[in-house]
BAMAR-83866 format. One record per atom (N, C-alpha, C): x, y, z. Coordinates in steps of 0.2 Angstrom, whole numbers, plus 5000, padded with zeros to 4 digits. Layout:
BEGIN
XYZ/...
***
This chain:
BEGIN
488348865113/488848845117/489348875113/489948885116/490448895112/490948835107/490948845101/491348805098/492248805096/492548765096/493248775095/493548735090/493948775086/494348745083/495048735084/495348685083/495948685087/496548665080/497148655081/497648625077/497548675071/497648725069/497748795064/498548805066/498848825059/499348835060/499348915060/499048945056/499249005055/498249055057/498249105058/497649145059/497649205058/497549225051/497549305048/497049335048/497149395054/496549455055/496549505051/496049495046/496149555040/496249525033/495749525029/495749495022/495749565018/496149605019/496249625013/496849605009/497149645005/497549625000/498249595003/498349635008/499049585011/498849525016/498349515019/497949455023/497849405015/497649435013/497449375006/497849365004/498449415000/499049394998/499449325002/499449355010/500049315014/499649225015/498849225015/498449165014/498649105009/498649145002/498949114996/499549104995/499949124998/500749125000/500849075005/500549075010/500749025014/500648955011/500048955008/499848885003/500148854998/500448924995/501048914988/501848884992/501748904998/502448895001/502448815004/501848765003/501748715008/501148695013/500948745016/500448725021/499848725019/499548675022/498848655020/498348725020/497748695015/497448775017/497048775023/496848705025/496348695031/496748705037/497248705036/497548735044/497748795042/497448855039/497648935039/496748935038/496648995044/496049045044/496149125044/495649135039/495749205035/495049235038/495049285045/494649315046/494349395047/494149405043/493849475040/493149505045/493149575046/492549615047/492249625043/492449625036/491749655031/491549605027/490949605024/490949565019/491149565014/491349515009/491749525004/491649564998/490749584998/490749624991/490849714994/490849695001/490949775003/491849795000/492149735002/492849754999/492949754992/492449734989/492649734980/492349794977/491849814982/491649874980/492049934981/492449924984/492850004986/493250024981/493150094978/493150104972/494050124971/494350144979/495050174978/495550164973/495850204971/496350174965/497050164972/497550124968/497950104973/498650084968/499250104967/499750084964/500150034967/500249974963/500549934962/501349924959/501749914963/502449894961/502549854956/503149844950/503149784949/503349734952/503749724957/503849674963/503049634964/502749674966/502149664970/501649624963/501649634957/501349614950/501949524950/502349524953/502649464952/502449404959/502249444964/502049394970/501249384967/500849434965/500149444961/500249364956/500549364953/500549304948/500749264949/501349254954/501449184958/500749154961/500349194965/499849144968/499249164964/499249164957/498949154952/498149214953/498549264955/497849344956/498149384952/498449354944/498449434939/498549394932/498249424928/498149484927/497249514929/497449574931/496649614932/496649664927/496149704928/496049804924/496649844929/496949844926/497649894927/497649934922/497950004924/498450034918/499350034920/499650034916/500350014918/500650094918/501150094921/501450154921/502150154919/502350174914/503050174910/503550224912/503350274914/503550324917/503650364923/503950404927/503550434933/504150494933/503750544933/503850624932/503950674940/504450674944/504350704949/504750764949/504350824951/504750894954/504450934958/504650994958/504351014964/504251104963/503551114963/503251154960/503551254961/503751274956/503951324958/504851314957/505151284957/505851274957/506151234951/506551234948/506951224943/507151144944/507151114939/507551024941/506850994941/507050924940/506350864941/506950804939/506650764939/506950674938/506350644935/506450594930/506150554926/506450484926/506050454929/506150384933/505850324924/506050304921/505750264916/505950184914/505250154913/505350074912/505850054909/506450074903/506750054899/507350044902/507750104908/508150094912/508250014914/507649984916/507749944921/507449864917/507449884910/507149834906/506349784907/505949824909/505449794911/504849814909/504349774908/503549804904/503349874907/503549874914/503249944917/503449944924/503649994928/503750014933/503249984937/502649994936/502149984942/501349994937/500849974941/500349974939/499850024943/499250054941/498650074943/498050034944/497650024948/497149984949/496750014954/496049964955/495649964959/495749944965/495649944970/495849914976/495249844979/494649894973/494149814974/494349764969/494849764964/494949734958/495449674963/496049704966/496449674968/496249614971/495749644977/495449614983/494949554979/494849554974/494249504970/494749454967/495349484964/495849434961/496249374968/496349414972/496649374978/496149324980/495449354983/494949314985/494849274981/494849264975/494649204969/495449144969/496049204971/496649154971/496449094979/496249124984/496249104990/495749054990/495349054986/494649014984/494848954984/495448954980/495548894975/496048844980/496248874989/496548844991/496248804995/495948814999/495448765005/495548805009/495948875011/495948915016/495148915019/495148915027/494648945029/494349005030/494049035026/493749115026/493049115031/493249165037/492649175040/492549275040/491949285036/491949325036/491049345035/490649385039/490849445042/491149425050/491549415053/491749415058/492349445062/492249445068/492749505072/493249485076/493649485079/494149455083/494049505090/493749485095/493549505102/493949495107/494249445108/494649435112/495449385109/496049405112/496649365110/496949325115/497149285116/497649245122/498049195120/498749225122/499349195117/499649145126/499649075124/499949045129/500649025126/500948985128/501648955126/501548925121/501048885120/500948825117/500448845111/500148905111/499648925105/499249005107/498749025099/498549065103/497749065102/497349085107/496649065106/496349135102/495949145098/495549195097/494849185097/494549215102/493849235102/493249255096/493049245093/492749265088/492049305091/491749355087/491049405090/490449345090/490449295085/489849245086/489949185090/490549185095/490549145099/491149075099/491249095092/491849035090/492449035095/492948995096/493549015095/494048985095/494748985088/495048965086/495748965090/495948905090/496848905092/497248905084/497548925085/498348935080/498948935083/499348905079/500248935083/500448975083/500249035078/500449105075/499749145073/499649205075/499249245074/499549305071/499149325066/499649375062/499049425059/499149505062/498649555062/498849585054/498449585051/498449615044/497849675043/497449695047/496749735049/497149805048/497249835045/497549895043/497349965045/496849995042/496550065042/496750115041/496650185043/496950225040/497150265047/497650335045/497750355051/497350405054/497350395059/496750445062/496250395065/496050335064/495850275067/496150225069/496650215072/497250175073/497250195082/497650155086/498050195090/498750195090/499050255094/499550265093/500050215092/500650205088/500950145091/501950185090/502350165092/502850165094/503350245090/502950225085/503450275082/502650335078/502750365080/501950425076/502150485075/501750505070/501750575067/501250585063/500950655066/500450685063/500650725057/500550725051/500950775044/500450845046/499750835048/499350895049/499150895040/499150845037/499050855029/498250805030/497950805025/497250775022/497550765016/497250695013/497450685006/496650695003/496650724997/496050724995/496150684989/495550624988/495850584982/495050604977/495250584970/494750594966/495050564957/494650564954/494850564946/494750604943/495050604938/495150664934/495350664928/495150714922/495350704914/495650784914/495950774908/496550824906/496350844899/496650904896/496450924888/497050864886/497650854889/498250854885/498550784889/498350734890/498750684893/499250664890/499750634894/500250584893/500250514894/499850454889/499950394891/500450364895/500250334900/500550274905/501250314909/501150394910/501650424914/501350454920/501650444925/501450464933/501750524936/501450564939/501650624941/501550624951/502350644951/502450664958/502450734958/502150794961/502450864959/502250884968/502750904971/502950914976/502751004978/501951014981/501851064982/502251114991/501851174992/501951204998/501851155005/501251125003/500851095007/500851015006/501250995000/501350935003/501250904996/501350824994/501450814985/500750804984/500850804977/500050814973/500250744967/499950684967/500150644962/499350624958/499650624950/499150584946/499450524942/498950484943/499150404943/498950404936/499250374929/498750354925/498150294927/497650304924/497150274925/496450254922/496450244916/495850234911/495350204915/494750224914/494050184915/493550194912/493050164914/492350164911/492050224912/492050274916/491850334916/492250384913/492750354908/493350404902/493650444905/493650454912/494150494918/494950444916/495550494916/496150474915/496650454920/496650484925/496950504931/496750504937/496950454943/496650454950/497250504952/496950534956/497150594962/497250604967/497850624970/497950624976/498250674979/497950724980/498150784982/498350784993/498950804994/499050815001/498950895003/498650925008/498450975009/498350995017/498351045020/498151045024/497351025027/497350995031/496350985033/496051045032/496051105033/495551165032/495551155024/496251155022/496251175014/495651105010/495851045013/495550985011/494650985010/494551005017/493751035016/493551085014/494051145010/493751175005/493751154998/494451114996/494251074990/493751024989/493451004995/492950964994/492251004992/492151054994/491651094994/491651144988/492151144987/492051174979/491551174974/491451194970/491151194963/491651174960/491451114956/491851054951/492251114948/492251184945/492451234938/493151264944/492951284950/493251304954/493651254956/493751204960/494151144959/494651134953/494451114948/494951104941/495351164942/495251234942/495451274941/496151274947/495851264954/496551254959/496851194957/496651134955/497151104953/497451114949/497351134942/497751164937/498351204939/498151274946/498651314948/499051284952/499051224956/499551184959/499951134956/499451094950/499951054946/500451104940/500351134938/500351184932/500151164925/500351154918/500051154913/500451084909/500651034912/501150974909/500450944905/499850934908/499350904902/498950944902/499050984902/498451044898/498051074903/497451084901/496951104908/496451034911/496351034916/495850984920/495251004919/494850944915/494250974911/493550934916/493850894921/493450854922/493450814929/493050784935/493450764941/492750714945/492850704947/492450634951/492050664956/491750644961/491550664969/492250644971/492350684976/492850704981/492950694985/493550644989/493650624996/494050655000/494350635008/494950655009/495050605017/495550585018/495550555024/496350595027/496250595034/497050625036/497650575036/498250595035/498850595035/499350585039/499650515042/500150525047/500550475046/501250465051/501550395052/501350355058/501250295058/501050265063/501350185063/502050175066/502350125064/502650105070/502750015070/503150005076/502949925074/503449905075/503749835074/503649775078/502849775080/502849755085/502549685086/502949635090/502749545088/502949535098/502349465096/502449445103/502849375101/502749335106/503149255104/502749215099/502149225098/501549195094/501249235090/501349305090/501049365086/501349405081/501149435077/501549485073/501049525067/501349585067/500849625061/501249645056/500849645049/501249645045/500749715042/500949725035/500649815031/500449845034/500049885034/499549945038/499449925046/499449855047/499249845055/499949845057/500649865055/501349865056/501349935056/501349955049/501650045048/501150065043/500850115044/500450155040/500850225040/501050225032/501450285029/501050335028/501350405023/501150425020/501150395014/500650425012/500550395001/501150424996/501550464998/502050484992/502350434991/502550414984/502950374981/502350304982/501850304985/501450244984/501750184986/502050184993/502550114994/502150075000/501550095003/501250075007/500950015006/500549975001/500349925000/500949885000/501349924993/501949874990/502249834998/502449905002/503049845008/502649815010/501849825013/501349765017/501549705012/501649685006/501649625002/502049585002/502749655003/503349605003/503349595010/503049625017/503249595024/502649515022/502149515018/501849455015/502149385014/502549405008/503149375006/503549335009/503949385015/504349355018/503949295022/503649325027/503149285032/503149205030/502649235024/502549165022/503049105020/503549125018/504149095016/504249065024/504449115029/504749095036/504049045039/503649065040/503049015044/503048955039/503148935034/503048885031/503748845033/504148845034/504848815037/504848805044/504448855050/504248835055/503748895058/503248865057/502648895061/502648905068/503048965070/503148955077/503449015079/503649025085/503949085085/504749085084/505049035081/505549055078/505449065069/504949075067/504749115060/504649165063/504249195067/504249255069/504949295070/505249265074/505949295076/506349305069/506249255065/506749275058/506449335054/505749325054/505549385050/505449445052/505649475059/505749535060/506549555059/506749505059/507449515057/507549535050/507349495046/507449495038/507049555036/506549585040/506149645037/506349715038/506849715044/506949775048/507149805043/507549795039/508149855035/507449885029/507249845024/506749855023/506249905025/505849895030/505349925033/505650005035/506449985039/506450055040/506850095037/507050075031/507350095024/506650145022/506050105021/505650135016/505150185022/505050165029/504850225034/505050285033/506050275033/506350335033/506250385027/506150355021/506050375015/505550425014/504850395015/504350425013/504150485018/504550465026/504450525029/504750555029/505450585025/505650625023/505450655018/505250615013/505050655007/504450675009/503950655014/503350695014/503350755019/503850775023/504050835027/504450885023/505050865020/505650895018/505350945013/504850925008/504650975003/504251005004/503751025009/503351045013/503651115014/503251185013/503551235015/503951295009/504251335011/504451375006/505151375009/505551445004/506051455005/506951425002/507351435004/508051415002/507951345001/507951315005/507951235006/507351225001/506951234998/506551194992/507051204986/507451244984/507751274979/508351214978/508551214984/509251154984/508851074985/508151074985/507751014984/507851004977/507551044975/507451054967/507951044963/508451094964/509251064961/509450984962/509150964968/509450884970/509050854964/508350854963/508050804960/508350834952/508450884951/509050904945/509650844945/510050844949/510650794950/510350724951/509950704953/509650634953/509550594946/509250654942/509050644936/509650624930/510250674934/510950654930/511250614930/511350574937/511750534940/511250444940/511450404934/511050364932/510950314937/511550294941/511550244946/511050264951/511050324953/510650334958/509850334958/509850374950/509150364948/508850284947/509350244944/509150174945/509050144951/509350164957/509350124964/508750154967/508650214966/507850224969/507150194963/507450184958/506750164953/506850084957/507250064957/507349974962/507149984969/507350024973/506950034979/506150024978/505950084974/505050074974/504950024972/505350004967/504849924964/504949884969/505449854971/505549794976/505849804983/505849854985/506149864990/506849844993/507149864999/507749865001/508249794999/507949734999/508149684996/508049674988/507849694986/507749674977/507249634977/507149604970/506649574970/506649494973/507149494979/507349424981/506949414986/506549454989/506149464996/505349414992/505249424985/504549384981/504849304981/505449294981/505649214979/505849194985/505349114983/505549074990/506349054991/506549034995/507349024997/507548965001/
***
């Protein structure tokens, strides 16, 4: 017999970092945990064991601190070095210019989920996993969610926070296949520079090295964006050959590449749409899947969660969703436009790349412009205010 649970204020579909953060923030803003349901298709252990490396901006750390999900194992980023392979010019972002302990942090996806899951456990939020939402029916009064175990939940608002990667999603209003795949691994070099991250643009796409010390002794998380056929070849290479290819693409700033973990890859694209109905709204990767350049995807999603929690706590219904869409429009659009432009403009060869290389040098020479870029990466369009109650 079908069981029904009424009187929820918010049902959240997806218990990754963004969904978990939203649940914890809703309670922090005054909604009772018993009136929130968090639904996820994966068991918690599966999510915690996810080894992917992710970059958290300083503003995201503020959010995690607020809900009691910080600290956890992470490596602080003190400087970010941005350059174009084969061209003059580079830009260096430094924490000292912002008077902060760090520009951001590199950590495991699983560690973020673990910390947030513990924070949510203390709130009384109803966590339902593993479970899938098989149907969603919206009326003028509520949203009814039918789960695969036969239960039906009703809520004032349903939030989509189940992301996934490009290539596994239905196309949204704005979609672009970059013709790239990201090869991810962990690597070590002979001359590492502590707490410095690198974003190196190549003819095929950006190559990022993020400082991340781990129990395996490896020093950097690698995200190397290349053509799909090249990604397949890089995954199949012997370790010595792969390290040689990586060294040729990155250069000698860190000495030689001497060790690499197993390699994986996934396709890259833009898939975005500020979709919402009267009582449903999407946040995080469910609303916008971005290219990983500049590491903005998760951080943009956490800013979504911060603003939505504040507004739904005031009016958990259509008015809160409408205000959320208005408040988030600028930050979302700017971040989407910036990452899309960076992913495409620096690819290829020719005179334009020389101009872009000189542009990095100019950016480095103009402190206000460099400071603005750093603040956008750390806080988003509206600065740290998006994370604070109003």
